[in-house]
N, C-alpha and C positions, 0 to 999 in steps of 0.2 A: 475521735480525730484518728483520720487516716494518716499514719507517719509516714506510709510507701510514699505515696506520693510524693515527698519531700527527696526522698532517695533518690532519684534519678534528675535532680538540679544540681548544676553544677556552676562554678565563677568562672571567671575572667581566665583564660590560659596565660602563661607566660610571654608566650608570642603577642596574643590579642594587645597583652599590655603594654607591649616593648611598641607593637605600630601605633597605638593610639597617645603613648609617649613621643615618638616619632614626628604625628601628623601637630603633634600641641608646637612641637621645639620648629617644625617649619614655616606653620602660621605666623609662629612670633620672630623668626626670622625676618620675616616677609612685614611684619607690620609693624615692629617698633621700629625699624630706621623710617618705615614712610611717618610714623607719629610725629619722632624726633626732627625730619625734613616740615612739617607743618607747622612748628614749633618755632624753630628757627627761620620759617619766611614770615611766620606772625613777629617776630622780634625785628626781625629786616623791617618789615615796611612802618616799623618806627619813624626811621631817617626819614622817608619818602614823606610823610606824613606833616613832621616837625619842618621840615625843608621848606615844605610847600607852604605851611601856617607862616614862615619866616617871610617869603617870597610875598604873599599876601599883606603882611605887618608894612615889609620896606616899603612895597608900591606904595600904599596909604599914606606910610610918613610921609615920602619924596612928594607925591599931592599934594601935600599942606606945607614941607616945606621946603620946595625945590632942591633937596639932599638925600643924602644915605648917609646912615650911620650905623659904625660898627660896632660891635657888642663883645667882649670877652670877658665881663666879671663876674660871670657864674659858670659854672658847669665846664671846669679847666681841662684843659686835654691830657689828659696822665699816658706819661710815658710808657710807649707800647711796643718799645723794638726795633726788630727790620721786619720786613713784610718779604718773603714768608717766616712765620714769628720759627725763634727757635724750640726745640723739643721739651715739653715741658711747660710753656708758657701760661703765666696764671692766666685766668681769667678776668677781664675788668669788671669793677663789680657792679653791680646796678644801683641806682643814685635815687636823689629829690634832681629835681632843677637846681635850685641853691639848699647849699647843706644847713641843715637844722642849726638855728640860732644867727646865718649868716645874716648882716647887714646891707642891702643895694639902696641905691638913690634914684629917684624918681624926678626927673628935673621937668618945672612947670612951662608952660609954652609962653609965649612963641620961642621956636627953639631957630640959633644962629649959630654958624661957624666962625673959630675966629679965621680960621683960613682951611683952604681946600688942601685935602691932603693928611699932613700930620694933625694941621689943628683939630681941637676938640672944638665941642657945645660950649658958648658962650655963658658967663653964671648966671643964669636966669633964678638960683635958686632951687628948691624942691621939697619933697617928704623923703628921709626914709624909711624902708619898708623890713622890718623882721620877722619871720617866717610868715610873711604875706600879711603882716599888721603895721596900717602907717603909723609913726610915730611923728616927734615933734620937726618942724621943718626945719631943714638946716641952710647953714649959711652959702652965703653965695661964695661959688670959689671952689666948695666942696666937689670929691669925685664924683663925677659923672656915671650913668648906669645906663647902657645901649640899651641891653634885652629892657630893662623898665619903660626907657621909651619908646621904643617898637610896643610895648604890649605886649609881649612873647614871656611868658608864664607857664611851661605845662605841667600840669598837678601827673602827682602819682610817683612810681619807681620808672625810671629810665634806662634805657639800654646801650645806649650812645653818648655821646659829648659833643657840643655844640658851641661853634665861633661865628662871626659875620666878622670880617675885613675891609674896612672901605677901599675902594679902590678905583680906578680910572674907569671910564661908561666903558662896560660890553669887553671886560676884562676877559680872558677865555678861560673856560674853567681849566685845572692844574690837569696836565698831563697825567695819565697812569703811572704809580709809581711815585708822584710826586709828594714831598713830605708837606704835612700839615703844620703852622705853627699858630701860636696861639693870639691873634688878634690884639692888637691895644685896644681900650672900652673908649667909647662914644668919640671917636676921630669922626671925619666928615670928609666924603666925596662925593663923585659924580656915579659913582654904582661902586658893586659891594660883587664879595663873592663870600657864600655862606656854605659852611664844613658841618660836616658829623662825623665821630668818628667812633670804632668801638674793637674790640678784640672779644666778644660775649662767651665765646666757646674756646679759647683760647689756644687755638688752631688757625685762624681766620682773622686775621688783622683786616679790617673795613674802614673805609672815607667815601664816603656821598660828598658830592658839593653841585651849589647852584649857582648863577648869576644873575645880573638887573637883566638879563637879556631874554634867558631861557627857564620857564618854570617847571622843566623836567629835571629833578637829581639826577647826576651823574656818578656812576662808581666810577673814583678814579684811582683805587688799589683794592686789592681783596678779589674773596669770591659771593657773589651773590646768594643767596638760598633759595 
């Protein structure tokens, strides 16, 4: 073996290693924020997708029953604080649409309202659903499930919380910064406002809204990713 040929071999110098490390650092500084931006945009798209589904479900419900229905028995809005949120605000937790073990009620058609506005659906009986499994029919007059009646039941883990408030027809989407309140469940009216709210990063309280007149969700506070 010719040992002499290895004597002229040398490794990287300290300067070369520092240059490589600097290049990797620069690439990471560019790539990581870009990646996080894509991740947040993907999470952000959930609101538009689900509010669009609520618009479709409410339109179908109205076509059959000549009325819109509010829904607030699931996915309760948490207390998110002020907008913008205070420093160190904890992110809202990811969650299923209905909490594990929660029971909600799906009414039997035909649907009818006791009164427009504060009135709810008439007691037609229905079925309690726990963890997605139907149980024994409940008695007339039991609590109504607006989301169940709409057929809106998103699966998997969610980043946003949802509610639908029955309002007068073509009620304007709330102004930017307007507070969101949890709607009464299964009230009826000639229009509706559907809302989605989250703070999944801990530093950006977001709220989107849609109504019976516009099928495109509007950002009413926070910053879109």
